[in-house]
C-alpha positions as CSV (number, residue, x, y, z in Angstrom):
1,M,82.3,96.0,73.8
2,G,85.0,93.8,72.2
3,G,88.3,92.5,73.6
4,T,89.3,91.2,77.0
5,S,88.8,93.4,80.0
6,I,91.6,94.5,82.3
7,R,90.0,92.4,85.1
8,D,90.0,89.3,82.8
9,Q,93.6,89.9,81.9
10,I,94.6,90.2,85.5
11,T,92.8,87.0,86.4
12,E,94.5,85.2,83.5
13,L,97.9,86.5,84.5
14,S,97.3,85.6,88.1
15,A,96.5,82.0,87.2
16,K,99.7,81.8,85.2
17,L,101.7,83.3,88.0
18,D,100.2,80.8,90.5
19,D,101.3,77.9,88.3
20,F,104.9,79.3,88.1
21,I,105.0,79.9,91.9
22,D,103.7,76.5,92.8
23,A,106.6,74.9,90.9
24,L,109.3,76.7,92.9
25,P,111.3,74.9,95.6
26,S,110.9,76.5,99.0
27,D,114.4,78.1,99.1
28,D,113.8,79.7,95.7
29,L,110.4,80.8,96.8
30,H,111.8,82.5,99.9
31,E,114.5,84.3,98.0
32,L,112.1,85.4,95.2
33,T,109.7,86.7,97.8
34,V,112.4,88.8,99.5
35,E,113.5,90.2,96.2
36,A,109.9,91.0,95.3
37,I,109.3,92.8,98.5
38,L,112.5,94.9,98.0
39,E,111.4,95.7,94.5
40,H,107.9,96.7,95.7
41,R,109.5,99.1,98.2
42,K,111.6,100.6,95.4
43,L,108.6,101.0,93.2
44,L,106.6,102.5,96.0
45,D,109.3,105.1,96.6
46,I,109.3,106.0,92.8
47,A,105.5,106.3,92.9
48,E,105.7,108.6,96.0
49,K,108.2,110.8,94.3
50,A,106.1,111.0,91.2
51,Y,103.1,111.9,93.3
52,N,105.0,114.6,95.1
53,A,106.2,116.1,91.8
54,L,102.6,116.1,90.5
55,E,101.3,117.8,93.6
56,A,104.0,120.4,93.5
57,A,103.1,121.1,89.9
58,R,99.4,121.5,90.8
59,R,100.1,124.2,93.3
60,P,98.7,127.6,92.2
61,S,102.0,129.3,92.8
62,N,103.8,126.9,90.4
63,D,103.8,127.8,86.7
64,C,104.4,124.2,85.6
65,T,101.0,123.4,84.0
66,P,102.4,122.5,80.6
67,G,104.2,119.6,82.1
68,L,101.2,118.5,84.2
69,R,100.0,115.8,81.8
70,K,103.5,114.3,81.7
71,L,103.7,114.3,85.5
72,E,100.2,112.7,85.7
73,A,101.3,110.0,83.2
74,A,104.4,109.3,85.1
75,Y,102.5,109.0,88.4
76,L,99.9,106.6,86.8
77,S,102.6,104.5,85.2
78,A,104.5,104.3,88.6
79,M,101.3,103.3,90.3
80,K,100.5,100.6,87.7
81,R,104.0,99.1,88.1
82,N,103.7,99.2,91.9
83,Q,100.3,97.5,91.8
84,A,101.6,94.7,89.6
85,Q,104.5,94.2,91.9
86,L,102.2,94.2,94.9
87,M,100.1,91.4,93.2
88,L,103.3,89.4,92.8
89,V,104.3,89.9,96.5
90,A,100.8,88.9,97.6
91,S,101.0,85.7,95.5
92,L,104.4,84.8,96.7
93,T,103.7,85.5,100.4
94,D,100.4,83.5,100.1
95,R,102.4,80.5,98.7
96,L,105.2,80.9,101.2
97,G,102.8,81.1,104.1
98,Y,104.3,84.0,105.9
99,I,105.9,87.4,105.2
100,P,109.7,87.0,105.5
101,D,111.9,89.4,107.4
102,V,113.4,91.9,105.0
103,N,116.1,94.4,106.1
104,V,114.8,97.9,106.0
105,A,118.2,99.4,105.2
106,T,120.4,97.9,102.6
107,P,124.2,98.0,103.3
108,T,126.2,100.5,101.4
109,A,129.4,99.8,99.6
110,G,132.4,100.3,101.9
111,A,130.3,100.3,105.1
């Protein structure tokens, strides 16, 4: 079997990410960690919506089987993006030493 495995690629990327994170000043590290957590939450929401759409299409009463492959691909893509973001959050929080408080609700314009 030729080429680099996904696991090896993840390990290599993780090492590069650690080098980048180690060089960050603590204020930047905190800010980047909060941003990464917020992005993870957004990607998790996207993945959940993709999953719900996929499950709705799989229901026997639904006649949406032609689009099933597209929905499966969308869900898998969303999960991959979410997993990558989760790895970033884990690396950042490990380096930071704690999980920062992040507002659950973001303020809306004009509020």
